[in-house]
C-alpha positions as CSV (number, residue, x, y, z in Angstrom):
1,X,0.0,0.0,0.0
2,X,1.6,3.2,-1.2
3,X,1.2,7.0,-0.6
4,X,1.0,8.5,-4.0
5,X,-0.2,12.0,-3.1
6,X,-0.7,14.2,-0.1
7,X,-4.0,15.6,1.1
8,X,-6.7,15.4,3.7
9,X,-7.8,11.9,4.8
10,X,-11.6,11.6,4.5
11,X,-14.1,8.9,5.1
12,X,-14.5,6.8,1.9
13,X,-11.5,8.4,0.2
14,X,-8.6,6.0,0.9
15,X,-5.3,7.9,0.9
16,X,-3.3,4.7,0.0
17,X,-3.2,2.9,-3.3
18,X,-2.4,-0.8,-3.9
19,X,0.6,-1.5,-6.1
20,X,2.5,-4.6,-7.2
21,X,6.2,-4.0,-6.9
22,X,9.4,-6.0,-7.3
23,X,10.9,-7.5,-4.1
24,X,13.7,-5.1,-3.0
25,X,17.3,-6.1,-3.4
26,X,19.3,-5.8,-0.1
27,X,22.5,-3.7,-0.3
28,X,25.8,-5.0,1.2
29,X,24.9,-4.2,4.8
30,X,21.2,-4.6,4.4
31,X,18.8,-7.4,5.3
32,X,15.7,-8.4,3.5
33,X,12.7,-9.3,5.6
34,X,9.4,-10.9,4.9
35,X,6.9,-8.7,6.8
36,X,4.4,-10.4,9.0
37,X,2.8,-7.3,10.8
38,X,3.1,-3.6,10.8
39,X,1.7,-1.1,13.3
40,X,-0.5,1.8,12.1
41,X,0.8,5.2,13.5
42,X,-0.6,8.7,13.6
43,X,2.6,9.7,11.9
44,X,1.2,8.1,8.7
45,X,-1.6,10.6,8.9
46,X,0.9,13.4,9.5
47,X,2.8,12.4,6.4
48,X,-0.3,12.2,4.2
49,X,-1.8,15.4,5.4
50,X,1.4,17.4,5.1
51,X,2.4,17.9,8.8
52,X,5.9,16.3,8.4
53,X,8.7,17.1,6.1
54,X,7.3,15.8,2.8
55,X,7.7,12.1,2.2
56,X,9.4,10.7,-0.9
57,X,6.6,10.0,-3.3
58,X,5.6,7.4,-4.0
59,X,6.5,5.7,-0.8
60,X,5.4,2.7,1.2
61,X,4.6,3.9,4.7
62,X,4.9,2.0,8.0
63,X,7.6,2.1,10.7
64,X,6.5,-0.5,13.3
65,X,7.5,-3.6,11.3
66,X,8.0,-7.2,12.4
67,X,9.2,-9.9,10.1
68,X,11.8,-12.6,9.5
69,X,15.2,-12.3,7.8
70,X,15.1,-14.1,4.4
71,X,18.2,-12.7,2.7
72,X,21.3,-10.8,3.7
73,X,23.7,-8.5,1.9
74,X,27.3,-9.6,1.4
75,X,28.6,-7.7,4.4
76,X,25.6,-8.2,6.7
77,X,26.5,-10.5,9.7
78,X,24.4,-9.2,12.7
79,X,21.4,-11.5,12.1
80,X,20.8,-14.9,10.7
81,X,18.3,-16.0,8.1
82,X,15.1,-17.0,9.9
83,X,15.5,-14.7,12.9
84,X,12.6,-12.4,13.8
85,X,13.5,-8.7,13.8
86,X,11.7,-5.4,14.1
87,X,12.2,-2.1,12.3
88,X,11.4,1.3,13.9
89,X,11.1,4.9,12.8
90,X,14.9,5.4,12.6
91,X,16.1,3.9,9.3
92,X,19.5,5.5,9.3
93,X,21.7,8.5,10.3
94,X,25.1,9.7,9.2
95,X,27.0,8.0,12.0
96,X,29.8,10.6,12.3
97,X,28.2,13.9,13.4
98,X,28.4,15.1,17.0
99,X,24.9,13.9,17.6
100,X,25.4,10.4,16.3
101,X,28.7,10.1,18.2
102,X,26.9,11.0,21.5
103,X,24.0,8.6,21.1
104,X,21.6,11.3,19.8
105,X,21.1,9.9,16.3
106,X,17.5,11.2,16.5
107,X,18.9,14.8,16.1
108,X,21.2,14.0,13.1
109,X,20.6,16.3,10.1
110,X,20.8,13.3,7.9
111,X,18.2,11.3,9.9
112,X,16.1,9.1,7.6
113,X,12.7,7.9,8.7
114,X,11.3,4.5,7.8
115,X,8.2,4.8,5.7
116,X,8.8,8.5,4.9
117,X,12.3,8.8,3.4
118,X,12.5,5.1,2.5
119,X,10.0,2.4,1.9
120,X,8.4,0.9,5.0
121,X,6.3,-2.0,6.2
122,X,2.9,-1.7,4.5
123,X,4.2,-4.4,2.2
124,X,5.1,-8.0,2.0
125,X,8.8,-7.4,1.9
126,X,11.2,-4.6,2.9
127,X,14.9,-4.1,3.2
128,X,16.7,-2.3,6.0
129,X,20.2,-1.6,7.2
130,X,21.1,-4.4,9.7
131,X,22.2,-1.7,12.1
132,X,18.6,-0.4,12.2
133,X,17.0,-3.8,13.0
134,X,16.2,-5.1,16.4
135,X,15.8,-8.7,17.6
136,X,12.2,-9.2,18.9
137,X,12.0,-10.9,22.3
138,X,10.3,-14.3,22.3
139,X,7.7,-13.1,24.8
140,X,5.7,-11.3,22.1
141,X,3.6,-12.4,19.2
142,X,4.2,-10.5,15.9
143,X,1.0,-8.6,16.5
144,X,2.0,-7.6,20.0
145,X,5.5,-6.6,19.0
146,X,4.6,-4.2,16.2
147,X,3.3,-1.3,18.3
148,X,6.2,-1.6,20.7
149,X,8.6,-0.4,18.0
150,X,7.2,3.1,17.8
151,X,4.3,3.7,20.2
152,X,6.2,2.0,22.9
153,X,9.7,3.2,22.1
154,X,8.8,6.9,21.6
155,X,6.6,6.6,24.7
156,X,9.7,5.3,26.6
157,X,11.8,8.2,25.3
158,X,9.1,10.7,26.4
159,X,8.8,9.1,29.8
160,X,12.6,9.3,30.3
161,X,12.7,12.9,29.2
162,X,10.2,13.8,31.9
163,X,12.8,12.9,34.5
164,X,10.0,11.9,36.8
165,X,10.8,10.1,40.1
166,X,8.8,7.4,41.8
167,X,5.9,9.0,43.8
168,X,5.7,12.1,41.7
169,X,2.4,12.6,39.7
170,X,2.3,12.0,36.0
171,X,-0.2,13.2,33.4
172,X,-0.9,11.8,29.9
173,X,-2.7,14.0,27.4
174,X,-4.1,11.9,24.6
175,X,-4.6,8.1,25.1
176,X,-3.9,6.2,21.9
177,X,-1.3,3.6,21.1
178,X,1.6,5.4,22.8
179,X,-0.4,6.7,25.8
180,X,-1.7,3.3,26.9
181,X,1.8,1.8,26.8
182,X,3.3,4.7,28.7
183,X,0.7,4.1,31.4
184,X,1.7,0.5,31.7
185,X,5.4,1.2,31.8
186,X,5.0,4.1,34.3
187,X,3.1,1.8,36.7
188,X,5.9,-0.7,36.5
189,X,8.8,1.7,36.8
190,X,7.2,4.1,39.3
191,X,4.8,2.0,41.4
192,X,4.0,4.9,43.8
193,X,3.2,7.4,41.0
194,X,-0.4,8.4,40.3
195,X,-1.1,8.7,36.6
196,X,-3.9,10.8,35.3
197,X,-5.2,10.8,31.7
198,X,-6.7,13.7,29.7
199,X,-8.6,12.4,26.6
200,X,-11.5,13.8,24.5
201,X,-13.4,10.5,24.1
202,X,-15.4,8.9,27.0
203,X,-14.3,5.6,25.6
204,X,-10.6,6.5,26.0
205,X,-11.2,7.8,29.5
206,X,-12.9,4.5,30.5
207,X,-10.0,2.5,28.9
208,X,-7.5,4.6,30.9
209,X,-9.3,3.8,34.2
210,X,-9.5,0.1,33.3
211,X,-5.7,0.1,32.9
212,X,-5.2,1.7,36.3
213,X,-5.3,5.5,35.8
214,X,-6.0,7.4,39.1
215,X,-8.2,9.8,37.2
216,X,-9.4,10.4,33.6
217,X,-11.2,13.3,32.1
218,X,-11.4,15.7,29.2
219,X,-8.3,17.6,27.9
220,X,-9.8,20.7,29.6
221,X,-10.5,18.9,32.8
222,X,-9.0,19.5,36.3
223,X,-7.6,16.4,38.1
224,X,-7.8,16.4,41.9
225,X,-4.1,17.3,42.2
226,X,-1.4,19.1,40.2
227,X,1.2,17.1,38.3
228,X,5.0,17.0,38.3
229,X,5.2,16.0,34.6
230,X,2.8,15.6,31.6
231,X,3.4,13.9,28.3
232,X,1.3,15.4,25.5
233,X,0.7,13.1,22.4
234,X,-2.0,15.1,20.7
235,X,-1.6,16.9,17.3
236,X,-3.4,20.1,18.7
237,X,-2.3,23.1,20.6
238,X,-5.2,23.6,23.0
239,X,-4.2,20.7,25.3
240,X,-0.7,22.3,25.7
241,X,-2.3,25.3,27.4
242,X,-4.4,23.2,29.8
243,X,-1.4,20.9,30.5
244,X,0.7,23.9,31.6
245,X,-2.0,25.0,34.0
246,X,-2.0,21.6,35.6
247,X,1.8,21.5,36.3
248,X,3.4,21.9,39.7
249,X,6.1,24.5,40.1
250,X,9.3,23.1,38.4
251,X,7.1,20.7,36.4
252,X,7.9,19.6,32.9
253,X,5.7,19.2,29.8
254,X,7.1,16.8,27.2
255,X,5.4,17.2,23.8
256,X,5.5,13.9,21.9
257,X,4.2,15.0,18.5
258,X,5.9,15.1,15.2
259,X,4.0,18.3,14.3
260,X,1.3,20.4,15.8
261,X,-1.7,21.4,13.7
262,X,-2.0,25.1,12.7
263,X,-3.8,27.1,15.3
264,X,-7.2,28.4,14.2
265,X,-6.7,31.8,12.7
266,X,-9.7,33.1,14.6
267,X,-8.5,31.7,17.9
268,X,-5.1,32.9,19.3
269,X,-3.0,30.4,21.4
270,X,-3.2,32.4,24.6
271,X,-0.4,31.9,27.1
272,X,-0.6,33.7,30.4
273,X,3.0,33.9,31.8
274,X,1.9,33.8,35.5
275,X,-0.5,30.9,35.0
276,X,1.3,28.7,32.4
277,X,5.1,29.4,32.7
278,X,6.0,31.1,35.9
279,X,7.6,29.1,38.7
280,X,10.2,27.4,36.5
281,X,7.8,25.2,34.4
282,X,9.5,23.6,31.4
283,X,8.5,22.6,27.9
284,X,10.5,20.0,26.0
285,X,9.8,18.4,22.6
286,X,10.5,14.8,21.5
287,X,12.2,14.4,18.1
288,X,12.4,10.9,16.7
289,X,14.0,8.0,18.5
290,X,17.4,6.5,18.9
291,X,18.4,2.8,18.5
292,X,19.1,2.8,22.3
293,X,15.4,3.8,23.0
294,X,14.2,0.8,21.0
295,X,16.6,-1.7,22.5
296,X,16.0,-0.6,26.1
297,X,12.3,-0.5,25.7
298,X,12.0,-3.9,24.2
299,X,14.1,-5.3,27.1
300,X,11.8,-3.4,29.6
301,X,8.6,-4.6,27.9
302,X,9.8,-8.2,28.0
303,X,10.8,-7.9,31.7
304,X,7.6,-6.2,32.8
305,X,5.3,-8.1,30.4
306,X,4.1,-4.9,28.8
307,X,1.8,-5.9,26.0
308,X,-0.3,-3.5,23.9
309,X,-4.0,-3.7,23.4
310,X,-4.6,-3.8,19.6
311,X,-7.0,-4.1,16.7
312,X,-6.0,-6.2,13.7
313,X,-6.6,-5.3,10.0
314,X,-5.5,-6.9,6.8
315,X,-3.1,-5.0,4.6
316,X,-6.0,-4.4,2.1
317,X,-7.8,-2.6,4.9
318,X,-5.0,-0.2,5.7
319,X,-7.1,2.8,4.5
320,X,-9.9,1.8,6.9
321,X,-7.4,1.6,9.8
322,X,-6.1,5.1,9.0
323,X,-9.5,6.6,8.6
324,X,-10.6,5.2,12.0
325,X,-7.4,6.6,13.5
326,X,-8.2,10.0,12.0
327,X,-11.7,9.8,13.5
328,X,-10.4,8.7,16.9
329,X,-12.0,5.3,16.8
330,X,-9.1,4.0,19.0
331,X,-8.6,1.4,21.7
332,X,-4.9,0.8,22.0
333,X,-3.0,0.3,18.8
334,X,-3.9,-0.7,15.2
335,X,-1.9,-3.4,13.5
336,X,-1.8,-4.7,9.9
337,X,-1.5,-8.4,9.4
338,X,0.5,-8.9,6.3
339,X,2.2,-12.3,6.2
């Protein structure tokens, strides 16, 4: 399934087209995988609707890919044929800039994203540099593993960037694939931390409470206590303002969104310095992920038995999955079954 053009995703107007393509040939340090599952991410909507740097067109989207190695390049030795590996958002980086050398490959100017700058996993086969592939723990099925590679890994990076300590209060704004995994990992890593969830849909709010949230309400709601950190995964600006109101002095808001939608021209984004930023409140963005994020999170997920809730679709129904995601018909993650 291929992105051929950019534009608004609307009900009944599938943004992806089906194409028959040749099986890709792996380069010297590449591996070729037969894809079994691929997670569906809000970033695909961002690509199609023009909120990211423009993708290469046409391009096969998908960056939460699970499959088995079926062929290796002449200099690829990290994995064996038959091993099950995963591919995440990071496809490659330059490897020699100051960011790459310090483990911040996500900030590299030559960062290439899977399914945006190169072909991804909405396909039966894909190739990837062996350095950007990750062994999938045996604890997970292919369907369970796919959302861990982005929703889980980027959620893990966001949680680490909050620098929250056990017993401090955490808020999650938005409760899709990433949010529900962050709740699970926060409860494991910080057992004395109360987690609250801000979500527009009553269904998402109920789901958060089922998973152990201490409180759940609308994005404009007021929890019974202020928070030491909040992770925002929404594409809108309005939740940012309300999140800042709910922070304790010295609190940090981490924005985990690849791009924010343009503010309504008739409605200014109003920040009151005293209410929203005074008392050393911080705002930090999340940009991409590093290989270390993926590796550490997969290890944590296996240790803590963190498994996503998911809905399964066939590759042919990728447009349906994306449209439902756009219309917030969400409970956990969405996963394509391919092979």
